[in-house]
C-alpha positions in Angstrom: 199.5 -1.3 64.8 196.4 1.2 64.4 193.5 0.4 66.6 190.1 1.8 67.4 189.6 2.1 71.3 186.2 3.1 72.8 185.1 3.8 76.0 182.1 3.5 77.4 181.8 3.9 81.4 184.0 1.3 82.7 184.0 -0.7 79.7 186.7 -0.7 77.0 186.4 -1.8 73.4 189.7 -2.6 71.3 189.3 -3.2 67.8 192.5 -4.2 65.9 190.7 -4.4 62.4 188.5 -1.1 62.2 187.0 -2.7 58.8 185.9 -6.0 60.9 184.0 -5.2 63.5 183.2 -9.1 64.6 186.9 -9.2 66.1 187.1 -7.1 69.7 188.8 -7.2 72.6 187.1 -5.6 75.5 187.8 -5.0 78.8 185.1 -4.8 81.8 186.4 -3.2 85.1 184.1 -3.8 88.0 184.7 -2.6 91.5 188.5 -3.4 90.9 187.9 -6.4 89.3 188.8 -6.9 85.5 187.7 -8.9 82.7 189.1 -9.2 79.5 187.4 -11.1 76.5 188.1 -11.4 72.8 185.3 -12.3 70.2 186.2 -13.6 66.8 183.5 -13.5 64.3 181.0 -13.5 66.8 178.0 -10.9 66.9 175.7 -9.8 69.6 172.0 -10.5 70.0 169.9 -9.5 72.7 166.7 -11.1 73.5 163.9 -11.0 76.0 162.8 -13.9 77.9 159.8 -14.8 80.2 161.2 -15.3 83.8 160.4 -18.7 83.7 162.4 -19.5 80.9 165.2 -17.6 82.1 165.6 -19.4 85.4 165.4 -22.9 83.3 168.3 -21.4 81.2 170.3 -20.3 83.9 169.8 -23.6 86.1 170.5 -25.5 82.5 173.8 -23.8 82.0 175.1 -23.9 85.8 174.3 -27.5 86.0 176.5 -28.2 82.6 179.2 -25.8 83.5 178.3 -23.7 80.4 177.5 -20.1 79.8 173.8 -19.2 79.0 175.4 -18.2 75.7 176.8 -21.3 74.9 173.6 -23.2 75.6 171.7 -20.6 73.5 174.3 -21.0 70.6 173.7 -24.9 70.7 170.0 -24.7 70.8 170.0 -22.5 67.9 172.4 -24.5 65.7 170.0 -27.6 66.6 166.8 -25.6 65.8 168.5 -23.8 62.5 170.4 -26.2 61.4 
C-alpha cells in the first residue's frame, strides 16, 4: 500500500489515499506521550472566539464529557439543519 507521509515537527500525517485528503491518520508525540487519531470525511476549520464564549464552550463540553469539536458540530448541525 502506498501512502503519503508528512512530518511537521512532532506531528506526523499519513494519508493512505492521497486522492482523498479527508481520510487521514495523524500521530502526535509530545514529551514522550503519543496520540493517534483518524479522521474520515472530516475537514478542519479554525475559528476565533471571544474569551468568554471560549470559556462557556470549554465548560459546556467538560460538563457533558464531550470534546469542544463535538459541541461545535452539534451546534452547527442544529443551526444549519
